[in-house]
N, C-alpha and C positions, 0 to 999 in steps of 0.2 A: 634244694633246687626245685622250682615249679615245672611240671611237665604238662604240656598241652594235651587236649583230648586226642588229637591225631597221633601224638607220640605215644600215649597210653595204649591206643589200639594196636600199635605196631611194635610194642615191646615183645622181645622173644620170650616164649613160655618154655616150660620144662620139656626137654627132648625135641625141641624144634630149633631150626637154624635161625640165627639172628636176622631180623628184618628191620633195617634202619628206616627211620622216618623220612618221608619224601622231602621235607624242607631241609633236613640235614644233608641228604644226598645232593640236592640241588646246590647247596652252598659248597659242598666238596667238589662237585663238578665244575662250578664256576671258578673256584680257586685253582684247580688243576689246569683249566683252559687258560687262565690268566698267567700262570707260571709258564705254560708252554709258549704263550705269545711272547713273554718277556725273556725267558731263558730257554730257548729251544735245545732239544737233546743233542743235536748235531749242528755245529756252527762252521760256516766257511770263513776262513780268516787269512790274513796276510800280515806283513810287518812293515813298519815305517822305515822309509829309506831317505826321506828328505823332509825337513821342517823349515817353513818360512813364517813370517808374521801373518800371512793371509791364508795359507793352506799347507797341507802336507801331502807327500807322495807315498803311496803304499804299493808294495810289490806283492804279487800272489793273489790278488783279488780281481784282476781284469776280467776273467772268464766267469766269475760268480755274481757280479753286480751289474746293475743297470743305472742309468742316470736317474737321479732322484731317490735312490735307495738310502736308507739310514744305515749308519755304521756306529758301533760302540768301541770305545778304546779300552784296552787292558788297564785295569786299575781304577776304572770308573770315571766320573766326570760327565760333562755334557756330551751328547753324541755329535756326529758329523753327518754330512750329506755328500754323496758322490756327485761331483759337478763335471767330471771329465773322465773318460775311459780310453786308454790306448793300449797297444801291445806291451809297452814297458811297465805299465802300472795304472793306478787309479788316483785321481786328484780328489782329495777330501777337504771340504770347507767345514770347519767346526762351528757349532752353534754357540760356543763360548767366544769371548773376546780374544782369547789366546789358546794355543795348543799346549796342553799340560803334559802330553806324552812325549817321550824322547825317541831317538833312533833305536830301532829294533823292537819297539813295543808292539804288541799284537793289536790288530784291528779286525773286527768281526762284523759280518753282514747282519743287519737286523730288519731288513725288509722295508717296504714303503711305509710312509707315515700315514696313520689313520687315527680317527677319533671315534668315540662311541657316545654321542650326545644322549641326554635324557631330560625329561620334563623337569626333573628336580634341579637342573642346572640354572633355572631361571632365578635371577637375583644374585647370582654368583659372579665373581671376578676371577678370570683365568689368565694364565700366561699363554705364550704362543703354542705350547704343547697341550693346551687345554688342561693344565694342572691348576688346582686352586692356589691363589695367592692371597685370598682373604682369610678370615677367621671362621669360616663356615664348616670346617672339617673336610673329610674326604668326599669325593664325588662318586655318585652311583654311576655304574657303567650301563649304557643303554643296550637295547637288544639288537642294534644294527651297527655295523662297522662302516664308517664313512671315510673314503680316501680324501686326503686334503687336496688332491688334484683331479677330482672327478670331472669328466667332460660335461658340458651343458646338454640339456635335452636336445634331441634332433629337431631341426628347424620345422619340419612338417608335422611334428607331434605337439608342438607348443601351442598353448591357447593364445588367442588374440587378447590384446590389452585394450579394454574398452570401458571399464568401470571407473568413474571419476572418484578422486580422492580429495577430501577437504583437509588441508593441513592446519588451518587456523591462522596462517600468516597472510595478511591481506595482499602484500606485494606479489606473493606466489599464486594465491588463489585467483587473483585478477588477471595478471599478465602472463604467467607461466604455470598454468594449472597442471596438476599431475593426475595420473591414473594408477590404480593398484597394479603392480607388476612393471611399472616404468623404471628406467634407470636414468638418473639425471646427475649432472656434476655441478658443484659450486666452486667457481673459479675465483681466486682472490690472492692478493699478496699477503704478506704477514701483517697482522694487526689491523685488519679491516673488518673484523666481526664474523669471520667464517665459523669458528667454533660456537659462537653464541647463536647463530642462525641454525646450526645443526642441532643445538639443544632445543630450540623452539620447534623444529620439525620432529624431534623425538617425542614430543607431547601429542602428536597427531593421534586422533581416535581411529578405530577400525582395525587395528592390528592385534593379532593374538600373541605375537612374540616380537621382541626387539633384540637384534644382535648388533653390538657395537664393537668395531675394531679400532683401537687407538694405537696408531702406528707412528713411532718416532716422536711421541709427545714428550713435553717436559714432565718430570716426575711429579711436580706439585700440581700440574693441571689435571692429573688423573682423578684425584680425590675431589677437586673442585667440580669436575664434570659430573661425577657420580652423585655428589651431594647437592649440586645446583640444578643444571638443566635436566638431568636424568632422574632426579629424586622422585618425581610423581609417578614414573613408570618403572621404578627400580625392580618391583616384584615380578615384572614380566620381561625383564631385560637380562641378557647374557653379555658380559663385557670381556673382550679379549684384549689384553694390554701387552704392548712391547714398547718400552720407553726409549728415548733417544740414546741412552747410554748403553743399551744392549747391542749385541753384535748384528751385522747386516743379515745374517741367517735368521735370527729371531724376528727382525723387522720384516723380512720377506715372508716368513711363515705365518705371521699373525693374521693378515687378511685372508690368506688361503684357508686357515683353520676356521676362522669366523664364517667364511662362506660355506664351508662344509657343514657347520652347525646349522646355518640358515637353511641349507638344502635338506637337512634331516627333517626339520619342522615343516618345510614346504611340502615334502613328500607325504607328510601326515595330513595334508589338506589345510594347513593353517596359512593365514595371511601374515607374512613376515616382513618387518622393516629392517633392512641391513644398512648400517651407516659405517663408512670407512673414512677415517680421518688420519692421515691423508694418503691418497694414491701416489702422490708425488714422492713421498718418502719410501713407499714400496718400490717405486721405480729406481730411486737412489740405491736402495739395498740390492735390487736385482742387478744394477750396474756393477756394484762391487763384486758380486758373485760371478758375473760374466767375465769381468776382467781377470779375476783369479783363475778362471778356467782357460784363459788364454785367448779370449775373443778380442778382436780389434775394436777400437773406439771409432765410430763412424759419424756420429752426429752430436756435437757438443759433449763429447766424452762418453756417450751412451753406446753400448754394444748392440748389434743387430737383434739379439735374442730378447732385449728389453721390449722392443716394439712388437714382438709376438707374444710375450708374456702378458702384456697389458690387456689386449682383447680377450685372451684366454681366461683371465680373471673376471673381467667385466661381463662377459657373455654368460657367465654362470648365474648371474642375477637375472631376474625377469620372471615371466610366467612359467609354470610347470606344464605338465601334460594337460590336455583338455579335461576339465572337471576337477583338477587338483588345486593345490595351493599356489601362492605367488610369492616372489621375493621382490619387494620394492627397494631398489638400490639408490642410495644417496651417497655420492662419492665427492669428498672435498679434494680440490686440486690446488696445491700451493704453487702459485705462479712466480717463478724465480725472477726477481728484479722487475715485477709487474709486466713482464713480457708475455703477452698472451699468444705469441707465435712461437713460444718455446716448443721444441720437438715433442716433449712428453705431453704438454697441454694440448697441442694440436692433434696428436694421436688419440688422446682420450676424448676430445671434443667430437671427433669423427666417429667414435664408437658408440657413444651414449645416445639416449633418446631426447636430449635437450641439455641446455646449460644455463646456469644463473651466474651472471658476472657481477661481482662486488667491486665497486669502483672506489679507489682511495680518495678521489676528489669529492665524492659524495659523502664519504665518512668524515672528511675534514670539515664539512658543513654541519656535522652533527646529526645527519639523517640516517637512522638505522631502522631496518636493515638497509645497507648501502648498495642495494641492487640497482643496476643500470637497466632501465626498462627497454631501451633501444638495442642493447647488446645481448639481451637474454631471450631465450626462445625455448618453447616446449613443443616437440614434434608431435605430441598427442593431445594438444590443447583442444582440437576440434571435438573431442569426445566429452569435454567438460562445458563447452559454451553452447548456448542456444544461438540460432542465426542472428537474433537481435543483439545479444551480447557480443558476438563476433564483430558485427558492424560497429558497435559502440566502441569497442577496444581498438579497432583499426583506426577510427577517427581520433581516438585519444592518443595513440602512438604518433600519428601524423602531427597532431597539435604539439606534443612534447618535442618532436624532432624540429618543428619550426621554432619553438621557443629556444632550444639549445643552439640551433644554427645561427640565430640572431643575437646571441648573448653578447658577443664582442661589439656588435653594432649598437646595442642598447647601452653598453657601458661607456662608449665614447660620445653618447648623446645623439646618435644618428636616427633614433626612432621618434616619430611624432604620432601621437594617437589620432586616429581618424583617417589615416591615409591607407591603411590595410586592415580590412575588417577581420580577416583570419588571424593576423598577428595580434590584433587587439584582443581577440577572444583568447588566444594562447597566453598572452601576458596576464589576463585577468584570471584564468582558470588553472593554469599549470602549477603555480605556487600552492594553490589550495589542494590540487591532486597530490603533490609531494607531501603536504602536511597530512593528508588522509592516509598515505601509505606509511607514515612513520609509526613504528610499533616497537616499544621497548620490550625487553625480555620479560619483565614482570607484569606487562599489560595483559588483560584478558585475551583469550583466543578469539579470533573473529568467527562469528556465527553466520553472518550473511554479508559478505564483502561488498556485493553490488549495492545493497541497501545502505551500508555504511558509507560507501563512496557517494551515493546520491545525497545522503544527509549532509555530507561535508560540502557538496557543491551547491546546495540549495541556497537561493539568495537570502541574505539576512534581513 
């Protein structure tokens, strides 16, 4: 066995007390602390009194646990979470799809859920507990413990969002430009190109770390996303996955854990891109948990706590304290039935700093990204535009609105060229604007969107 120089100097000599090397002591201390975290010497416990398909009731834990605490079941298996506490007992929602323990089995308090991110996690794929599910081996534990439900920075200590961000997607850089630390939503129905646009945004430059939460996705789409849209940035990305076949508790945990990882790197001063696909499936999982806890359904089946959980999650993204790092949040919102007035979509839209609407009718025309210029908005666009660009884009929006408002009139033959100069201009230019905004996934990233648009509109 080879002994390092430090170990050689610390070997015990004759008549002296043994002095263990520092690195060995450090490893021993870390192992003891890990054991203490995982298997405390004294555990508060209770026993199962009722088991249903959605939850179990435990007696003897009411005075030892708080909402959100993790518990472990006697005999092993996935843990559970306390979702309700009353005098008679505690309601436990398991992280597995079913409860494997039976009546009388022991249940023990395990404390609040935390993660310990580390820079070596970049390039890895994790589950909702931040455990590796790839073939990269064990994860190194970081030096700081991050609660998965950490509150956002206080409002008056947060830095302002003013630095423009170039995404490389012409549609966004022109009409809904972003800033570092902004939070924006991509609203779309199923099959309109939402995940493809997220992949294009994941290639944006200027970020030190990319954290992706894939919530409720199809199993086959995970590898497609990793080896397709995210392939170029895989070495600086951390991916947290909870597929659609996993339990609501896992799908509810994944975006919270991913946000905790993003907060760790933000606190180190890094610029972090956080992508959550999709927040709607997080809301669906939160609804299942709330209904199991006995909450009433008040809006299309959603319990009241869902509408408080959503802002609590979304507000954690954004700028950190003045002089620190930022989390630029991009959240996809799956609009059920293409209804943009859905309670969840409406709640999220009012919380974020802008929204990009993907329109199915535009996708049906083969124009991708299928963004609706008139329905999309960035509330921080003024920091990205010069006064001249702002005036130009205002005129272009008005031209596009005029073009779309008269579409039916033109289809029935009610338009005659020369009677309305503004409409003539819209009919001549708007199709060329639409063509300039077209950008396939494998197309090069846009370097100067305004110049590219000017080149497309230049007379032939």
